[in-house]
C-alpha positions in Angstrom: 0.0 0.0 0.0 1.4 3.4 -1.0 0.9 6.9 0.3 -0.1 9.8 -2.0 -1.2 13.4 -1.5 -3.1 15.3 -4.2 -4.1 18.8 -3.6 -4.4 22.5 -4.5 -3.5 25.5 -2.3 -3.1 29.2 -2.4 0.4 28.5 -3.9 -0.9 26.8 -7.0 -4.5 27.9 -7.4 -6.4 31.2 -7.5 -9.4 31.5 -5.2 -11.8 31.2 -8.1 -10.6 27.7 -8.7 -9.9 26.8 -5.1 -13.5 27.6 -4.2 -14.8 25.2 -6.9 -12.7 22.3 -5.4 -13.5 23.2 -1.8 -15.4 20.6 0.1 -18.1 21.9 2.4 -18.8 20.0 5.7 -22.1 18.9 4.2 -20.3 17.3 1.2 -17.5 15.6 3.1 -19.3 12.3 3.5 -20.1 12.1 -0.2 -16.5 12.9 -1.2 -15.2 10.2 1.1 -17.7 7.7 -0.4 -16.6 8.6 -4.0 -13.0 8.2 -3.1 -13.4 4.8 -1.3 -15.6 3.6 -4.2 -12.5 3.8 -6.5 -10.6 0.6 -7.2 -7.2 1.9 -6.3 -8.1 3.9 -3.2 -8.4 2.1 0.1 -8.0 4.9 2.7 -8.7 8.7 2.5 -8.6 11.8 4.6 -9.9 15.1 3.0 -8.5 18.4 4.3 -10.4 21.5 3.1 -9.6 24.9 4.6 -9.7 28.5 3.4 -6.5 28.1 1.5 -6.1 24.4 0.6 -7.9 21.3 -0.4 -6.0 18.1 -0.1 -6.6 14.4 -0.3 -4.3 12.1 1.7 -4.8 8.5 0.5 -3.5 5.0 0.7 -3.5 3.5 -2.8 -2.4 0.2 -4.4 -0.9 1.8 -7.5 0.5 5.3 -8.1 -0.9 6.1 -11.5 -4.2 4.4 -10.9 -4.7 6.1 -7.6 -3.6 9.5 -8.9 -6.1 9.3 -11.8 -9.0 8.3 -9.6 -8.3 11.0 -7.0 -8.0 13.7 -9.7 -11.3 12.5 -11.2 -13.1 12.8 -7.8 -11.6 16.3 -7.3 -12.6 17.2 -10.9 -16.1 16.0 -10.2 -16.2 18.1 -7.1 -15.1 21.2 -9.0 -17.5 20.5 -11.9 -14.5 20.4 -14.3 -12.5 17.6 -16.0 -9.4 16.3 -14.3 -7.4 17.5 -17.3 -8.6 21.1 -16.8 -7.8 20.8 -13.1 -4.3 19.2 -13.5 -2.4 22.5 -13.8 -3.5 23.6 -10.4 -2.8 20.3 -8.5 0.3 19.1 -6.8 1.2 15.5 -6.1 3.4 14.0 -3.4 4.2 10.3 -3.2 5.6 8.2 -0.4 8.5 10.0 1.4 7.5 13.4 -0.2 3.9 12.8 0.9 5.0 12.2 4.5 7.2 15.3 4.4 4.3 17.4 3.0 1.9 16.2 5.7 4.4 17.1 8.5 5.1 20.6 6.9 1.4 21.2 6.7 0.9 20.2 10.4 3.7 22.5 11.6 2.5 25.5 9.6 5.6 25.6 7.3 3.4 25.3 4.3 0.8 27.9 5.5 0.2 31.3 4.0 1.3 32.7 7.4 4.2 30.5 8.2 3.9 28.9 11.7 0.2 29.6 12.2 -1.4 27.1 14.6 -4.9 27.0 13.2 -4.0 24.3 10.6 -3.2 21.8 13.4 -6.8 22.0 14.6 -8.1 21.8 11.0 -6.0 18.7 10.3 -7.3 17.1 13.5 -10.9 17.8 12.5 -10.3 16.3 9.0 -8.8 13.2 10.6 -11.7 12.9 13.0 -14.2 13.2 10.2 -12.4 10.5 8.3 -12.5 8.2 11.3 -16.2 8.8 11.8 -16.8 7.9 8.2 -14.6 4.8 8.3 -12.3 5.9 5.6 -9.0 5.5 7.4 -6.9 2.4 8.0 -3.6 1.5 9.4 -1.5 3.7 7.1 -3.4 7.0 7.4 -4.1 6.4 11.1 -0.3 6.3 11.7 0.4 9.3 9.4 -2.3 11.5 10.9 -1.3 10.7 14.5 2.3 11.4 13.7 1.5 14.6 11.8 -0.5 15.9 14.8 2.3 15.0 17.2 4.9 16.6 15.0 2.9 19.8 14.7 2.5 20.0 18.4 6.2 19.4 18.9 7.1 22.2 16.5 5.0 24.7 18.4 6.2 23.5 21.8 9.9 23.3 21.0 10.4 26.3 18.7 9.2 29.9 18.5 7.7 29.5 15.0 4.4 30.8 16.2 5.9 33.4 18.6 4.2 36.3 16.8 0.8 34.6 17.2 0.1 35.2 13.5 -2.8 33.6 11.7 -4.5 34.3 8.4 -7.0 36.4 10.5 -4.3 38.6 12.2 -2.5 39.1 8.9 -5.7 40.1 7.1 -6.6 42.5 9.9 -3.2 44.0 9.7 -3.6 44.7 6.0 -7.0 46.2 6.9 -5.4 48.4 9.5 -2.9 49.7 7.0 -5.6 50.4 4.5 -7.7 52.4 7.0 -4.6 54.3 8.0 -4.4 55.6 4.4 -1.9 53.2 2.9 -4.2 52.2 0.0 -1.4 50.4 -1.8 -0.9 48.0 1.1 -3.5 45.5 0.2 -1.9 45.1 -3.2 1.5 44.2 -1.7 3.8 46.0 0.7 6.7 45.4 3.1 5.1 46.9 6.3 4.4 45.0 9.5 0.6 45.4 9.3 0.1 46.6 12.9 -3.3 45.6 14.1 -3.2 48.2 16.8 -4.4 50.7 14.2 -7.8 49.1 14.5 -8.3 50.4 18.0 -11.6 52.2 18.3 -12.8 51.0 14.8 -16.3 49.5 14.8 -16.2 46.0 13.2 -18.7 43.3 12.2 -18.0 39.6 12.0 -20.2 37.4 9.7 -20.2 33.8 10.7 -19.9 32.1 14.1 -17.7 29.1 13.1 -14.1 28.6 14.0 -12.8 31.3 11.7 -15.5 33.7 12.7 -14.6 33.1 16.4 -10.9 33.7 15.7 -11.8 36.9 13.8 -13.8 38.2 16.7 -11.2 37.3 19.3 -8.4 39.0 17.2 -10.5 42.1 16.8 -11.2 42.2 20.5 -7.5 41.9 21.3 -6.6 44.7 18.8 -9.0 47.1 20.6 -11.4 47.4 17.8 -14.9 48.3 18.8 -17.8 48.3 19.2 -17.9 44.8 17.9 -20.9 42.9 16.4 -21.4 39.4 15.1 -24.1 37.9 12.9 -24.9 34.4 11.8 -27.7 32.5 10.1 -28.1 30.5 13.4 -28.8 33.3 15.9 -28.0 31.1 19.0 -24.4 30.6 17.9 -24.0 34.3 17.2 -25.4 35.2 20.7 -23.0 32.7 22.4 -20.0 34.1 20.5 -21.0 37.7 21.2 -21.3 37.0 24.9 -17.8 35.6 25.1 -16.2 38.7 23.7 -18.5 41.5 24.8 -19.9 42.0 21.3 -23.5 42.5 20.1 -25.3 39.8 18.3 -27.1 41.2 15.2 -30.0 39.4 13.5 -28.9 38.1 10.1 -31.8 39.9 8.5 -30.3 43.2 9.7 -26.9 42.5 8.0 -27.1 45.5 5.6 -27.9 47.9 8.4 -25.1 46.6 10.5 -22.6 46.9 7.7 -23.4 50.6 7.2 -22.1 51.5 10.7 -18.7 49.7 10.7 -15.3 50.3 9.3 -14.3 46.6 9.0 -16.3 43.5 8.0 -14.7 40.1 8.4 -16.8 37.3 6.8 -16.0 33.6 7.2 -19.0 31.4 6.6 -19.4 28.0 5.1 -22.0 29.2 2.6 -21.7 27.9 -1.0 -23.3 31.2 -2.3 -22.2 34.8 -2.0 -23.3 36.3 1.4 -22.4 39.8 0.3 -23.4 40.8 -3.2 -22.3 43.9 -5.1 -25.7 45.4 -4.6 -25.8 44.8 -0.8 -22.3 46.3 -0.4 -23.2 49.3 -2.5 -26.2 50.0 -0.3 -24.1 49.7 2.8 -21.6 52.4 1.7 -24.2 54.7 0.1 -23.6 58.2 1.6 -20.5 57.2 3.7 -17.5 59.5 3.9 -15.1 56.8 5.0 -13.9 53.5 3.4 -15.3 50.1 4.2 -12.7 47.3 4.5 -14.2 43.8 3.8 -12.0 40.7 4.7 -13.3 37.7 2.9 -11.7 34.8 4.7 -14.0 32.1 3.2 -13.5 29.6 0.5 -15.8 29.5 -1.4 -15.8 33.3 -1.3 -18.5 35.1 0.7 -18.2 38.3 -1.3 -19.2 38.7 -4.9 -16.0 39.7 -6.8 -17.9 42.7 -8.4 -18.3 44.2 -4.9 -14.6 45.3 -5.1 -15.6 47.7 -7.8 -17.9 49.7 -5.5 -16.2 53.1 -4.7 -15.0 53.4 -1.2 -14.8 49.6 -0.7 -11.6 47.5 -0.3 -12.1 43.8 -0.5 -9.3 41.6 0.8 -9.7 37.9 -0.1 -7.3 35.0 0.1 -5.7 35.9 -3.3 -4.9 39.5 -2.3 -3.8 38.5 1.2 -1.3 35.9 -0.3 0.1 38.6 -2.6 0.5 41.1 0.3 2.1 38.9 3.0 5.8 39.6 3.5 6.3 38.6 7.1 7.2 35.3 8.7 8.9 33.7 11.6 12.6 34.1 12.4 14.9 32.1 10.1 16.3 30.2 13.1 12.8 29.1 14.2 11.9 28.0 10.7 15.1 26.1 10.3 14.5 24.4 13.6 11.1 23.2 12.5 12.5 22.0 9.2 15.0 20.0 11.2 12.2 18.5 13.3 10.3 17.6 10.2 13.3 16.0 8.5 14.0 13.8 11.6 10.3 12.9 12.0 10.0 12.0 8.3 12.9 9.6 8.6 11.4 8.1 11.7 8.1 7.5 10.0 9.7 6.0 6.9 11.5 3.6 9.2 8.2 2.6 10.7 6.7 2.3 7.2 9.5 0.0 6.1 9.2 -2.1 9.3 5.4 -2.3 8.8 5.9 -3.4 5.2 8.1 -6.4 6.3 5.7 -7.6 8.9 3.3 -9.3 6.5 6.3 -10.9 4.8 7.6 -12.3 8.1 4.1 -13.5 8.9 3.9 -15.3 5.5 7.3 -16.9 6.1 6.3 -18.3 9.5 3.0 -19.5 8.0 4.9 -21.3 5.2 7.1 -22.9 7.8 4.1 -24.1 9.9 2.5 -25.5 6.8 5.7 -27.4 5.9 6.0 -28.8 9.4 2.3 -29.8 9.5 2.6 -31.6 6.2 5.7 -33.5 7.2 4.2 -34.6 10.5 1.2 -35.9 8.7 3.4 -38.0 6.4 5.3 -39.3 9.4 2.1 -40.4 11.0 1.2 -42.3 7.9 4.6 -44.0 7.6 4.9 -44.8 11.3 1.5 -45.6 12.7 3.2 -47.5 15.5 4.2 -44.3 17.2 2.3 -43.5 20.4 0.5 -40.2 20.9 3.2 -39.0 23.3 6.0 -39.9 20.8 4.2 -38.0 18.0 3.8 -35.0 20.3 7.5 -35.1 21.2 8.5 -35.2 17.6 6.1 -32.3 16.7 7.4 -30.2 19.6 11.0 -30.8 18.6 10.5 -30.0 14.9 8.6 -26.8 15.7 11.4 -25.7 18.0 14.0 -26.3 15.4 12.1 -24.4 12.7 11.4 -21.4 15.1 15.0 -21.2 16.2 16.2 -21.3 12.6 13.8 -18.5 11.6 14.4 -16.3 14.7 17.7 -14.6 13.7 16.8 -14.0 10.0 13.4 -12.5 10.8 14.8 -10.3 13.6 17.6 -9.1 11.3 15.3 -8.5 8.3 13.1 -6.3 10.5 16.2 -4.3 11.5 17.4 -4.0 7.9 14.0 -3.1 6.6 13.8 -0.1 9.0 17.0 1.4 7.4 17.0 3.4 4.1 16.7 1.1 1.2 15.3 -1.6 3.5 12.5 -2.5 1.2 15.0 -4.5 -1.0 15.4 -7.0 1.9 11.7 -7.6 2.1 11.4 -8.1 -1.6 14.4 -10.5 -1.5 12.8 -12.5 1.3 9.6 -12.9 -0.7 11.6 -13.9 -3.8 13.8 -16.5 -2.0 10.9 -18.3 -0.3 8.3 -17.6 -3.1 6.0 -16.0 -0.6 2.5 -14.7 -1.6 1.8 -11.6 0.6 -1.4 -9.6 0.3 -0.8 -6.2 -1.2 -2.6 -4.5 1.7 -2.1 -5.2 5.4 -5.1 -5.5 7.6 -6.0 -2.2 9.3 -5.4 -2.2 13.0 -7.9 -0.9 15.6 -8.6 2.8 15.6 -6.3 4.5 18.1 -7.6 7.0 20.6 -7.5 10.5 19.0 -5.5 12.7 21.3 -6.3 16.3 21.6 -3.5 18.1 19.6 -5.3 21.4 19.1 
């Protein structure tokens, strides 16, 4: 069984395409079903965030698995896999492990070192477990990735600045409100969120990203703060936690007209803010309105950016404007952690690969012993039950002692780089038939790595 990652992110894909591929929570089960229905895919975890959509899969053939995963993603996007190919990246085996660990540590994030991805990865893994789409390989990969991500944040200062996509976006908004209108298009400033102090702001959406937006606005001193959500109860709970006002979703247009900053992060598959609604909100205003669209698919209709007095900052524009990151030493330290953990995982993978071969060898030996003892019983019917038992015990002991050293040594060799050749050689020497996929173990307890 082989490991493959197929995905698209802010690095390879514009938001217009990324939002087509994005998998809403309501579609997650169906996407898992489509993946597992493929002939080459046996395990799958789907990670869909505001700036990436990735499929982690265990496949029994690279080209076949790649083609099937691309076809499922193409179906999700309403496009052919050929059209989608230029936006996708593929990582296989060791490169797939490295990518998973870099994602978990925040090294591959838009804001390097941000910790939100660790919680998002854990949620993706949990959803896959609940759907029954994970087996031994992905259980081990996800557990290790979560542990590596936690280790990176514990042992290094990669997240020392407390940055996230939200804090970065609010920093760009602060610069724009301060009069630096070129900032959202790309600058080298530090994006100080303190400039939001005293600025009224509205958050649309009460999910994880909405909660993070409200918390970050509160820390920056922005206010008064308000939050709205289609589900009023969630908005009220979130508002109470941060001293904000819960606004009925029906009053969204009125609420927008009285604020300087709108952060929207819903799971809607349709535009929450249309050009017409935004134009009504700024009609008669004498100050700009900054709208942060942190959702994929986008909450804001692209044409809304054409409304005079409105600056829309979505994931595309944010990616173009970010210039900050962790200290080089912290990033290097995390890269070193990732490199060591990748080699450790590959050692486990090589060891796991040899286990079915060793089991098959022992089964072959037991079969040979059983057959020979049966022949002995036919040739020497005069032997007593005790004599036959003594002979069987002796033969089994001889075989087990002969196999002990080679099987221990092949496990050790298999865990080293290039160790797969020893497993292949053992299969060839003894003409062993080993199933292509190992039986999945029990589902391990999912630790809280968030």
